[in-house]
C-alpha positions as CSV (number, residue, x, y, z in Angstrom):
1,X,-24.5,-15.8,-4.7
2,X,-25.2,-16.9,-1.2
3,X,-24.9,-14.2,1.4
4,X,-22.3,-14.6,4.1
5,X,-22.3,-12.7,7.4
6,X,-20.0,-9.8,6.5
7,X,-20.0,-8.2,10.0
8,X,-19.2,-11.5,11.7
9,X,-16.3,-12.0,9.3
10,X,-14.9,-8.5,10.1
11,X,-15.3,-9.1,13.9
12,X,-13.0,-12.1,14.2
13,X,-10.5,-10.3,12.0
14,X,-10.4,-7.3,14.3
15,X,-11.6,-5.0,11.6
16,X,-14.6,-3.2,13.2
17,X,-14.2,0.0,15.2
18,X,-17.8,1.4,15.1
19,X,-20.9,0.0,13.4
20,X,-24.3,1.5,13.3
21,X,-27.1,-0.5,15.0
22,X,-29.0,-3.0,12.8
23,X,-26.3,-3.0,10.1
24,X,-25.6,-6.7,10.4
25,X,-29.3,-7.5,10.1
26,X,-29.7,-5.1,7.1
27,X,-26.9,-6.9,5.2
28,X,-28.2,-10.4,5.9
29,X,-31.6,-9.6,4.3
30,X,-30.4,-9.3,0.6
31,X,-27.5,-8.1,-1.5
32,X,-26.7,-4.5,-0.6
33,X,-24.4,-1.9,-2.2
34,X,-21.8,-0.2,0.0
35,X,-19.0,2.3,-0.8
36,X,-15.6,3.3,0.4
37,X,-13.9,6.6,-0.7
38,X,-10.3,6.7,-2.0
39,X,-8.1,9.8,-2.3
40,X,-6.9,10.2,-5.9
41,X,-4.1,12.7,-5.2
42,X,-1.4,10.2,-6.2
43,X,-1.2,7.7,-9.1
44,X,-0.9,4.8,-6.6
45,X,-2.5,3.7,-3.4
46,X,-0.3,2.7,-0.5
47,X,-0.6,0.0,2.2
48,X,-2.4,2.5,4.5
49,X,-5.2,2.1,2.0
50,X,-5.2,-1.7,2.3
51,X,-7.7,-1.8,5.2
52,X,-10.5,-0.1,3.3
53,X,-9.6,-2.1,0.2
54,X,-10.0,-5.3,2.2
55,X,-13.3,-4.1,3.6
56,X,-14.6,-3.9,0.0
57,X,-13.0,-7.2,-1.0
58,X,-14.6,-9.0,2.0
59,X,-17.9,-7.2,1.2
60,X,-17.9,-8.6,-2.3
61,X,-16.9,-12.1,-1.2
62,X,-19.9,-12.0,1.2
63,X,-22.2,-11.6,-1.8
64,X,-22.7,-7.8,-1.7
65,X,-21.9,-5.1,-4.3
66,X,-18.8,-2.9,-3.6
67,X,-18.5,0.7,-4.9
68,X,-15.1,2.3,-5.0
69,X,-15.5,6.0,-5.0
70,X,-12.6,8.1,-6.2
71,X,-12.8,11.5,-4.6
72,X,-12.0,13.7,-7.6
73,X,-14.1,16.6,-6.2
74,X,-13.1,16.1,-2.5
75,X,-9.5,15.6,-3.7
76,X,-9.7,19.2,-5.0
77,X,-10.7,20.3,-1.5
78,X,-8.8,18.3,1.1
79,X,-10.1,16.3,4.0
80,X,-9.5,18.0,7.4
81,X,-9.6,14.7,9.3
82,X,-6.3,14.2,11.2
83,X,-4.5,16.7,9.1
84,X,-3.0,20.0,10.2
85,X,-2.6,21.6,6.8
86,X,-4.6,21.7,3.5
87,X,-3.4,19.5,0.7
88,X,-2.3,20.5,-2.8
89,X,-5.2,20.8,-5.2
90,X,-5.0,18.9,-8.5
91,X,-6.3,19.6,-12.0
92,X,-8.9,17.3,-13.7
93,X,-6.4,15.7,-16.2
94,X,-4.1,14.5,-13.3
95,X,-7.1,13.3,-11.3
96,X,-8.4,11.2,-14.2
97,X,-4.9,9.6,-14.7
98,X,-4.7,8.8,-11.0
99,X,-8.2,7.4,-11.1
100,X,-7.3,4.9,-13.8
101,X,-4.1,3.9,-11.9
102,X,-6.2,3.3,-8.7
103,X,-8.7,1.2,-10.6
104,X,-6.0,-1.1,-11.9
105,X,-4.8,-1.6,-8.3
106,X,-8.2,-2.2,-7.0
107,X,-8.8,-4.8,-9.7
108,X,-6.3,-7.0,-8.0
109,X,-8.8,-7.3,-5.1
110,X,-12.2,-6.7,-6.7
111,X,-14.1,-8.1,-9.6
112,X,-15.1,-5.3,-11.9
113,X,-15.7,-7.4,-15.1
114,X,-17.5,-10.7,-14.5
115,X,-21.0,-9.3,-15.1
116,X,-22.2,-10.8,-11.8
117,X,-24.9,-9.0,-9.9
118,X,-22.4,-7.9,-7.3
119,X,-19.7,-6.8,-9.7
120,X,-17.7,-3.9,-8.4
121,X,-18.3,-0.3,-9.6
122,X,-15.9,2.6,-9.7
123,X,-17.3,6.2,-9.6
124,X,-15.8,9.6,-9.3
125,X,-17.6,12.2,-7.3
126,X,-16.3,14.9,-9.6
127,X,-18.7,13.6,-12.2
128,X,-21.7,14.7,-10.2
129,X,-20.2,17.6,-8.3
130,X,-18.8,19.5,-11.3
131,X,-22.3,20.4,-12.5
132,X,-23.5,21.7,-9.2
133,X,-23.4,25.5,-8.9
134,X,-22.5,26.9,-5.5
135,X,-26.0,28.5,-5.1
136,X,-27.7,25.2,-6.0
137,X,-25.6,23.3,-3.4
138,X,-26.2,25.7,-0.5
139,X,-30.0,26.0,-1.5
140,X,-30.7,22.3,-2.0
141,X,-28.3,20.6,0.3
142,X,-26.8,23.1,2.8
143,X,-30.1,24.0,4.4
144,X,-30.6,20.5,5.7
145,X,-27.4,20.4,7.8
146,X,-26.9,22.9,10.6
147,X,-23.6,24.5,11.4
148,X,-24.1,23.3,15.0
149,X,-24.2,19.7,13.7
150,X,-21.0,20.3,11.6
151,X,-19.1,22.0,14.4
152,X,-19.8,19.1,16.8
153,X,-17.6,16.7,14.7
154,X,-14.3,15.8,16.2
155,X,-12.4,16.4,12.9
156,X,-13.6,20.0,12.8
157,X,-13.2,20.7,16.6
158,X,-9.6,19.4,16.5
159,X,-8.6,21.9,13.8
160,X,-10.4,24.8,15.3
161,X,-8.9,24.4,18.8
162,X,-5.4,23.3,17.6
163,X,-2.3,25.4,17.3
164,X,-2.4,25.6,13.5
165,X,-3.9,28.3,11.3
166,X,-7.4,27.0,11.8
167,X,-9.6,25.7,9.0
168,X,-10.6,27.3,5.7
169,X,-14.2,27.5,4.6
170,X,-13.2,25.1,1.8
171,X,-12.2,22.4,4.3
172,X,-15.2,23.1,6.5
173,X,-17.5,22.2,3.7
174,X,-15.7,18.8,3.1
175,X,-18.1,16.8,5.3
176,X,-21.0,18.3,3.3
177,X,-19.5,17.2,0.0
178,X,-18.7,13.7,1.4
179,X,-22.2,13.5,2.9
180,X,-23.7,14.4,-0.5
181,X,-21.8,11.5,-2.1
182,X,-23.7,9.0,0.1
183,X,-27.0,10.7,-0.8
184,X,-26.1,10.6,-4.5
185,X,-25.1,6.9,-4.3
186,X,-28.2,6.1,-2.3
187,X,-30.4,7.6,-5.0
188,X,-28.4,6.2,-8.1
189,X,-27.2,2.8,-6.8
190,X,-29.5,2.1,-3.8
191,X,-26.3,2.2,-1.8
192,X,-27.1,2.0,1.9
193,X,-23.7,1.6,3.6
194,X,-20.6,3.7,3.8
195,X,-17.4,2.3,5.2
196,X,-14.0,3.8,6.1
197,X,-11.4,4.4,8.8
198,X,-12.4,5.3,12.3
199,X,-11.3,8.9,11.6
200,X,-14.1,9.1,9.0
201,X,-17.0,8.4,11.4
202,X,-18.0,12.0,11.5
203,X,-18.1,12.5,7.7
204,X,-19.9,9.1,7.2
205,X,-22.6,9.9,9.7
206,X,-23.2,13.3,8.0
207,X,-24.0,11.2,4.9
208,X,-26.4,9.0,6.8
209,X,-28.1,12.2,8.2
210,X,-28.5,13.5,4.6
211,X,-30.0,10.3,3.4
212,X,-32.5,10.5,6.4
213,X,-33.3,14.2,6.1
214,X,-33.3,14.6,2.3
215,X,-34.2,11.2,0.8
216,X,-36.2,10.0,3.8
217,X,-34.2,6.8,3.6
218,X,-32.0,4.8,6.0
219,X,-28.2,4.8,5.7
220,X,-25.7,2.7,7.7
221,X,-22.1,3.3,8.7
222,X,-19.2,1.0,9.6
223,X,-15.6,1.9,10.4
224,X,-12.5,-0.1,11.0
225,X,-9.7,0.8,13.4
226,X,-6.7,2.8,12.3
227,X,-3.8,0.3,12.1
228,X,-0.8,0.9,14.4
229,X,2.4,-0.9,15.0
230,X,3.2,-2.5,18.4
231,X,6.4,-0.3,18.7
232,X,4.4,2.9,18.3
233,X,5.8,3.8,14.9
234,X,3.4,4.5,12.0
235,X,2.0,1.6,10.0
236,X,2.8,1.8,6.3
237,X,5.9,3.9,6.5
238,X,9.5,2.9,6.1
239,X,12.7,4.9,6.2
240,X,12.1,5.8,2.5
241,X,8.5,7.0,3.2
242,X,5.2,5.3,2.1
243,X,5.1,1.7,1.0
244,X,3.2,2.0,-2.2
245,X,1.1,-0.6,-4.1
246,X,2.7,0.5,-7.4
247,X,5.8,-1.6,-8.4
248,X,7.3,1.6,-9.9
249,X,7.1,3.5,-6.5
250,X,8.0,0.6,-4.2
251,X,9.6,-2.5,-5.7
252,X,8.0,-5.9,-5.0
253,X,11.2,-6.8,-3.2
254,X,10.9,-3.9,-0.8
255,X,7.2,-4.5,-0.5
256,X,7.8,-8.1,0.5
257,X,10.6,-7.2,2.9
258,X,8.3,-4.7,4.7
259,X,5.9,-7.6,5.7
260,X,8.8,-10.0,6.4
261,X,10.2,-7.5,8.9
262,X,6.9,-7.3,10.9
263,X,7.1,-8.1,14.6
264,X,5.5,-11.3,15.9
265,X,2.8,-9.4,17.7
266,X,2.0,-7.3,14.6
267,X,2.2,-10.4,12.2
268,X,-0.5,-12.1,14.3
269,X,-2.8,-9.1,13.9
270,X,-1.9,-8.3,10.3
271,X,-2.4,-11.8,8.9
272,X,-6.1,-11.5,9.9
273,X,-6.5,-8.1,8.4
274,X,-4.5,-8.2,5.2
275,X,-5.0,-11.7,3.9
276,X,-8.1,-13.8,2.8
277,X,-6.9,-16.9,4.8
278,X,-9.8,-18.4,6.8
279,X,-9.9,-18.5,10.6
280,X,-8.9,-22.2,10.9
281,X,-5.8,-21.7,8.7
282,X,-4.7,-18.6,10.7
283,X,-5.3,-20.2,14.1
284,X,-3.1,-23.1,13.0
285,X,-0.4,-20.8,11.7
286,X,-0.4,-18.8,15.0
287,X,0.0,-22.0,17.0
288,X,2.8,-23.3,14.8
289,X,4.5,-19.9,15.0
290,X,4.4,-20.0,18.8
291,X,6.1,-23.4,18.9
292,X,8.9,-22.3,16.6
293,X,9.0,-18.5,16.4
294,X,12.6,-18.5,14.9
295,X,11.1,-19.9,11.7
296,X,8.9,-16.8,11.3
297,X,6.1,-18.7,9.8
298,X,3.6,-15.9,10.3
299,X,5.8,-13.3,8.6
300,X,6.6,-15.6,5.7
301,X,3.0,-16.5,5.0
302,X,1.8,-12.8,5.5
303,X,4.5,-11.5,3.1
304,X,3.7,-14.2,0.5
305,X,-0.1,-13.7,0.6
306,X,0.0,-9.9,0.4
307,X,2.7,-9.8,-2.3
308,X,0.8,-12.2,-4.5
309,X,-2.4,-10.3,-4.1
310,X,-1.0,-6.8,-4.7
311,X,1.5,-7.9,-7.4
312,X,1.5,-11.5,-8.6
313,X,3.1,-14.9,-8.1
314,X,6.1,-14.0,-10.4
315,X,6.8,-10.9,-8.3
316,X,6.7,-12.9,-5.1
317,X,9.2,-15.5,-6.6
318,X,11.5,-12.7,-7.6
319,X,11.3,-11.1,-4.2
320,X,12.1,-14.4,-2.5
321,X,15.0,-14.9,-4.9
322,X,16.2,-11.4,-4.2
323,X,16.0,-11.9,-0.4
324,X,18.1,-15.0,-0.7
325,X,20.8,-12.8,-2.3
326,X,21.5,-11.2,1.0
327,X,20.3,-13.8,3.5
328,X,20.9,-17.1,1.8
329,X,23.2,-18.9,-0.6
330,X,23.0,-17.7,-4.2
331,X,25.0,-18.0,-7.4
332,X,26.2,-15.8,-10.2
333,X,23.3,-17.1,-12.3
334,X,20.8,-16.1,-9.6
335,X,22.1,-12.6,-9.6
336,X,22.0,-12.3,-13.4
337,X,18.4,-13.3,-13.3
338,X,17.4,-10.2,-11.4
339,X,16.1,-7.2,-13.3
340,X,18.0,-3.9,-12.7
341,X,15.3,-2.4,-10.4
342,X,15.3,-5.4,-8.1
343,X,19.1,-5.7,-8.1
344,X,19.4,-2.0,-7.0
345,X,16.6,-2.4,-4.4
346,X,18.4,-5.5,-2.9
347,X,21.7,-3.7,-2.7
348,X,20.3,-0.2,-1.9
349,X,22.9,1.9,-0.1
350,X,25.8,-0.2,-1.3
351,X,28.6,2.1,-2.6
352,X,29.0,2.4,-6.3
353,X,31.8,3.4,-8.7
354,X,31.7,3.8,-12.4
355,X,34.0,2.2,-15.0
356,X,33.9,2.3,-18.7
357,X,32.6,-0.5,-20.9
358,X,35.9,-0.5,-22.9
359,X,37.8,-1.4,-19.7
360,X,35.5,-4.3,-19.1
361,X,35.7,-5.5,-22.7
362,X,39.5,-5.5,-22.4
363,X,39.3,-7.3,-19.1
364,X,39.5,-5.3,-15.8
365,X,42.0,-6.8,-13.4
366,X,40.4,-7.6,-10.0
367,X,43.1,-5.7,-8.1
368,X,42.5,-2.5,-10.1
369,X,38.7,-3.0,-9.8
370,X,38.9,-3.2,-6.0
371,X,41.5,-0.4,-5.4
372,X,42.8,2.3,-7.7
373,X,39.9,2.3,-10.2
374,X,37.3,2.6,-7.5
375,X,38.8,3.1,-4.0
376,X,36.7,0.3,-2.5
377,X,39.8,-1.0,-0.7
378,X,42.7,1.4,0.2
379,X,45.5,-0.2,-1.6
380,X,46.6,-3.0,-4.0
381,X,48.3,-4.6,-1.1
382,X,45.0,-4.8,0.9
383,X,43.3,-6.4,-2.2
384,X,46.1,-9.0,-2.5
385,X,45.8,-9.9,1.2
386,X,42.0,-10.3,0.8
387,X,42.5,-12.5,-2.3
388,X,45.0,-14.7,-0.4
389,X,42.4,-15.0,2.4
390,X,39.9,-16.2,-0.2
391,X,37.5,-13.5,0.8
392,X,36.9,-11.7,-2.5
393,X,33.9,-12.6,-4.7
394,X,32.7,-11.4,-8.0
395,X,28.9,-11.9,-8.3
396,X,28.9,-14.1,-5.3
397,X,31.6,-16.4,-6.6
398,X,35.1,-16.5,-5.1
399,X,38.0,-15.3,-7.3
400,X,41.8,-15.5,-7.1
401,X,44.6,-13.1,-7.9
402,X,44.8,-12.6,-11.7
403,X,41.1,-12.7,-12.2
404,X,39.8,-10.3,-14.9
405,X,36.3,-8.9,-14.9
406,X,34.8,-9.1,-18.5
407,X,31.5,-8.5,-20.2
408,X,30.4,-12.1,-19.2
409,X,30.3,-10.9,-15.6
410,X,27.8,-8.1,-16.2
411,X,24.4,-8.2,-14.5
412,X,21.8,-6.7,-16.9
413,X,24.7,-5.4,-19.1
414,X,25.4,-2.8,-16.5
415,X,26.5,-4.0,-13.0
416,X,29.1,-6.2,-11.3
417,X,28.8,-7.1,-7.6
418,X,32.1,-7.1,-5.8
419,X,32.3,-8.5,-2.3
420,X,34.8,-8.8,0.5
421,X,34.0,-11.2,3.3
422,X,30.3,-11.9,4.0
423,X,28.9,-8.5,4.4
424,X,30.9,-5.9,2.5
425,X,29.5,-5.2,-0.9
426,X,30.5,-2.8,-3.7
427,X,28.9,-2.3,-7.1
428,X,30.7,-1.5,-10.3
429,X,28.4,0.4,-12.6
430,X,29.6,0.1,-16.2
431,X,29.0,3.1,-18.5
């Protein structure tokens, strides 16, 4: 595969924070192996991990070999960088399960199976750290890195001078363990580059130092900026917490909506970072968006590209269909085509009331359904007035007085969507 200029690609995308001198030249000489570490403390990555994932994906597309390292050993310790407390430690069985889940998500971006020379590899640092005795590690590795060198790292200084409880010895040794990962991969895979977020620069350069001092080799480092939002809020978070790559943790609909709700300023930045669109396409999109910002061309394309990559085309189509439920014209048939998870995600926060299946099978009068059975409206009289105003809908279709809700109205054999006016929704849950 012909080599492309990886560093140049990252530069126009705004994805370089720090890069060690001569890295670009080193990568243009021949195919090189590089790695990025991922935290395996959950069974899913989240969109905060997307930048390092995209680093590896662009690296492979540039003709190089990506190594995804799952930090089974470091996940048992906890990285002090930017954190005020130690993290919960996991057992090996949980870590292995999480590793397999992470691999499946990375396979959406990376080629692990083609047999190509630059096929991606996944490794777990627990596999080489578990055999190390404490005495061996401090004898063979620890003597090469001084405490002065470790204390000078920003990630260590911030914890030692902060208001918290300080840093345990376990966490202090984190950069030694991460540094040893680079040394091990240098020896086993001829890996010469580590990449990560800008907060990892200290840990990464400890690795290059080990490669230099112990293996008498040359290691390189490259970091990307930590992504922020223009309004100052944290990227990757919503009111419900993290936006996960797993459809079980964050529905494709919610995932799609997160990107759709991006500001114009952020969308222009994110479309370079989180998609594989080329510079010419992105420049044209940016210009078209500026001419007609109300059409939200950047947000639409960004949401489409990222949703298809993380999930698939079907998930995107369902997410668009679900979005139209709230913001466009949709029919009863459209509603019934949604699975239960997507339906509940679309109408999250809408009040629910339960009715029995027998009532539905016998035909539940619309007045009872809206008032005495559920309390959605205060009285039968209020329901009748709404019906006369033609403002009551069942599953998005207007109904008149005398209408009875039956099993044919059920969405996924379980729900009925009631509506008064354009924006007031209620859900009947049939049990």
